[in-house]
Structures are given as structure tokens and as C-alpha cells.
N, C-alpha and C positions, 0 to 999 in steps of 0.2 A: 406540428410544423408546417404550414404549407409546404404542399407537393412543390410550390415556385421552386423553393430551395435546388431542385436540380436541374431546372433550365434555365437558370437566369445565367447568362455569361458564359455557356458552355465553351464557346469555341475560343475564348480567350485562357490563353498560359501564363503564369508565373517564369519568369526570365530570372537564370541562375547564373553564376557565371561560369564557366569554362571549368576553370583547376578549383570549383566549390570541393568534387568528391574526393582530387588529390589533398585539399585542404584538410579535411576533416578526416584521412584515413592517416595525414600525416600528426596531425592534433589528439586524435583519441586513440591510433593504431588499432583499427578497425581493420576488420577485411575489405577487399573489394564488393563483396557480396553484403556484407551486413551496408555496408553504407550506403550502397542504390538503395536498399530497402528501406533505412530511415531517411536518407533526400525524398524516395517517392512518399513517405510519411509526412515530410515536410512541406510537398508542396500538395497533397492534400489536405492538411493544417491552413494552410495560404488561401484554398479554394474557401473554406467555410468562412474566413477571416472574409472576402470578397461578399459572401452572400448575407450574412448579417450584418455586412459595415461595420464589423468591430475594429476600428480604428486605432480606441484608443486601449484598447487589452483592456475590457470592465466585461464581456461575454463568454470568449473562449480561452485556454490555455492549453500547451502544447504537453505532452511527456517529456520527461527529462531528456531523452536521445535526440526527441522530433527538436528540443528545444536546442540543444549543443550545435546541430545543424543552422538553427537560424545565428546562432551567435558566428560561426562562422561568417556566415552573408554576411552579415553587419560589421565585418573588418572589408568588405568591400563598400564603403559608405556612399558613395557616386553610384557604382551600379545598383545599391539596393534602392537605392532612394528611385532610381528612373524607372527601377522595375516595379515599385509601389507606385508611381506616380503612372507607368504606361499600362498597369494591371487594374487600375480602381479609378481612373478616367481625374488623377491629380491627387488624390492623396496617400499619406504616407501613413503607413501598417505600425503603428507605435509598439517598443517594445517594453517590459517592464521589468528590470531584473529582480526587483523586491517583489515580485509577485506573490511569489510564496509565506512571504512572511505573515500575513494574515491566512492560517489554514485552513479557516471554515469558507472565505469566500475565496482561494483557490478551486477547495474541494466542490464547492457549487458549479465554477466553469468549468474543471474537468468533469464534470455530469452534463453540462450543457453541452459539451464538446462531444462525447458518447452518443447522444441523443442525436444530435447533427448529424454525427457520422453513419451512425445505422441509418438515419435517412439518407444520404449521400452514399453510401457504399452496399448497404446491408452486412450484417453482423457477420455472415460467412465469408464475405472477401475482405473484412478487415485483416490485417497483419497482426496476429497474435500475439507476435513478439515484441511489434513496435506499440501498439495500442492496449495491450492486454491490462496494463496499469489504470485502465479508465474503470474494468471492470470490479477494483477492489474497493468494496461497499463495506463496512463492517455496519453491523447494526444500530450501534449505539450513534456513530454518523449521523443514520439515516434518521433516528429518533429524533436527536440534537436538530436538523436541520427542521424538522415537520412544528416543531418545540417554539425556534423562531419567529413564526407570525404571531405566538402567541404569547409571546413572553411578558409582552408591559401587563398584561392583563391578569396573570397569575403572580400569589402572594409569593414574598420572597422573607424567607429567615433573617433575622437577625441572630448578631452574634451571642446573643443570650438565650435568643434558642435554641442555638444549637449545642446540643447536650455532647457531641461528642460519640455521639454510638453510631456504628457504620453496619448495615444492612448489607449483606451478600445471601448469595446460593450455593450450593454445593451442588453439582449435577455429575451423576456417573458417566463415562465416556459412551458404555453403549444405551443405546434406545432402554432396553428393559432395566438398567440399573434405576435404583434412587433418586429422588432430589430430595434436600431437604433447605430449610430457609436458618439464617443464624443474624442474630443481632447482638453485636457485642460493642465494647468499650474501644477505641481507634486505636488504644496502648497494649489491648491483652492479646498474647500469643495465640497463634491457630492450635496447637496444641490439642487444648478442650473442644474447640468445634472440629477437628478431625476425629478423637477420640469418639462424640458424638453421632458422627456420621453413620447411618443404617448401612453398615457393606459387613460382611462376613470377613470379608478380605482389608480392611478398612489398614490397618498396620502397614498392610503392603502394597497400600496406594501411594501411588503420586500425584500432587497436587499442582495447578499450575493455575495460576492468574494474567493472562495472555499468553505471552511467552515465558513469563517467567514461571521458572519451578519454586515453589514454595515449601518450605521448609515449616514444621511444628513449633521453632522459636521466633520465626517471623512475625509481625506483627502487622495490623490494618497499614498506619501510620505508615511502617519502614517500607511499604511495597508502593503506595503511592493510592490505596483507598481512598478515596474524598469521602466523609458523611455527608456534605455538602455541595452539590454543583459550583464553583465559583462565578459561573457567569449567568445562571439563572438563579440561584439563589434556593434550589430545591433538593430537598432529599434524592441521593443518588442510590440506587441498589444494584449490586455488583453480581457478578458470576464467575466462579470457580468450577474447575474441571478436574473431575477424581478420574484418573486412569489404572487401570489394572496392570501389574507385574505383566512381564512378558511369558508365555509359554514354555513352556518346555523344549519343544521343537523349537522356535526362534530363539531360542536361550543359549541353544549349542553352536548357531552358526555366526561364529565368531571369527574367521576368516575374513581380511581387510578387503576394503575396496577403494576406490578412487572416486570420488563425485569432484562435478564442475557445477562450479556456482557461479552464472553470468547474470552481470548487472543492465541496465538500462544503455550504457554505451557502447555495451560488448565485453567487457573486460572481464575474464575468467578468471577466478580462483580456483584451486584446485586443495582438495582434504580430503586423507586418509583416512578412514576410520572403519571400526566393525561391524559388521551388516545390522548388529541388534543393538546398536547406540543409537541414541534417541536422538532425536533432530532440535530438540536445545539446545545440546549440547552443540552441535554443527552452528546453530545461531548465533549463542554464544561467543564459538571461535569467529566466525567472520564477523562479527561485530567486533570484539578485540583487534582485528586485523586490519579493521578498515576504519578504525576510530569512534564508531558510535557505541555512546554509554545507553542510550536506550534502546532497548533492543526492539520495542513495539515501535519506532519507528520505521522498522524493517519487515517487509513484506516476502515470505519467499512460496513461491510458485511451482507446479508443477503442472505442464498440459493444462493452463491459464487456472490450477484449479488449486486454492491453500492450501499448503502444507501444517498438520498439526503438529503441536510441538514434543507430543509423545509419539509422534509415528518415528517409526526406522528404514533402514534400505530395502529389508524384509518387505514390512506390510506396504511400503510403495512401490514393491517388487522395483528397484531401483538395480540395476546391474555396475560394472565397472566402466568409468568413466560415461557416465550416463550424466545429464546437466539438468539442474534446478537455476529458477532464475529469483534474484533476488531486487525487488524495487523499492528506494527508500522515496519515503512519502515527504515529499520537498523539491518543489522547480519554482524556476521565476514563469512569467506568463507572457 
């Protein structure tokens, strides 16, 4: 991106209603401090919209918290229209409430927003709580984005060529641990694969696919492992992780601790658990409370680092009343 992004229209400011902060605090039950931080993020986002002339919401997308401030500003249509026209020399900055429905396009806009913010602010000056969602990139998502450029050139499998066999590898959670690749029928229980995994403690291992704990009786079809990518028609290769049992020193730490899960809007959920409780239990409990069926739509962070489902309060060094963040992978633009 050109360095001119930093130089154009620096003296202009996007005007917001005098009661915008109060409106956000009332609507979302945010604290005054949190509201001020999210509004600052909203103003940073509007500066990017101006610099890229993204009037039709095709290049940039905000995080959900910033999007909520945008919604509140839109409740003042006359003020919003004038603020846009004064800021952009006559343009209206459009908001698309359905922008998150096309997840692939939305993720592209988020990545573009991240790149622009790094140029505008520098990563060290970005408010991690407001903008940290932009750093969540699954390798599978990145691979699919690169594939999109050559999708038309790649051969696709017909239904007759799809033999219903699923390819996956099991990786031990420790770096020195073994890895083995399997190819099984989509309706074959995982028990046989688990028994063939080369580890002396395989009978005590826990197996995870994403945030989901997988049991021996589960099947690839039952946990959503596709044999063929529905978008590209290519065979898919999946990864599971094998996690060793807790050590004796960790197992004895059964005293309860309360952790706080904060979402993008600042809403807090208090969960009481033992220090050796694995985080996939926390993910499941939180998802149930929030009505989220697919846990892979939730991303849990501690200090901007993704939390793995087999970690515990002990391994994460979480103390009583410590906070983690939960991010929902859906938003408008």
C-alpha cells in the first residue's frame, strides 16, 4: 500500500453525535472506558474508509464491536449523512448489514482492514481488544484464499469419483510426538485409527478436531469431516491432535477458580471451574449459554493468542477472576 494513505486528509475529522457514547453505553451496557475505546476504533475505521474511498462497503469490514458503534451512529440518519458528506466531500459511506453472510468475502475485507490499520497506526499502537479479531487466521482459511485464484484451472471430482474416503492425520500435541496419516471410510468409527496411532499412551490420549473432543465411536461424517471440498471439488486433508493426559502435579490442582469470558461487545460471562478442567469444556459451556451450536464459530484468546481446547487454567497460568476473550466469526460491514 502506498504511504500516501497516511498523508491524505489528515486534518479532517469524522463528526459523531454528542450523545453517541451515552447511546452505546445504554444499548450495550458497556463501561465508559470500553465505549471510549471502541468509538476511537470506529473513528480509525472511518479514516480508512475515506483513504480507500470505500463508499460501497466492498473493501473494508469492521470488527463486531466497531460495527455496533456504527449501528448507533446510523440511528441518527440526518447527522450521519451530513458527517459523511462533510468528511468525504459529498459521499455517503454505505453500511451493508448482510456483509457477513458471505464469509469468504468478509474475511478478505477483514484482512484488508488489518493491513491498512498496520500502515495507518503500526501494529504496536493498535488496541488489541478492539482489533485483535483481525489477527485470527486459520491456516485452512489462508490456503483457501490462495486457491481461489486458480480454482477454475483445477480439476473437480464428480460424485462418481468421490469414493467416500476421508484423509486425515493425527498429530501429537507435543513437538517431539508422532504424526500418522489415515484414510478411512467416512462412516468408520475413529476407534480403529486411535488404536493404530503410534504412542505408548494412546489409550489415555484425548483427540480433538478443531474445538471438538472426538470419541472412538464418532465417525468422520458425524463430526463434519468432508472427503471433498464442496467449493473446489478437491479432496480435503484434515488434521486432528492427540493430547496427553494431565500430569500428576496438574491433576491434584482441583481447587475451583472463576474466569471471565468477555466478548467483542464487552459483555462478561463468569464461569466457575477446576484448575485442571480442559478448556474445551469451557468452550462447550459458553457456547451452550450463548446458543452457539457450532463451536468452531467461536475463537477464544488470551493475550491475543488462541487458546487450544486441551489447555487448562494451570497450563494457561490463569488465576481467579482472570479474563479471556471470545470472538464470534460473523459480522456485517
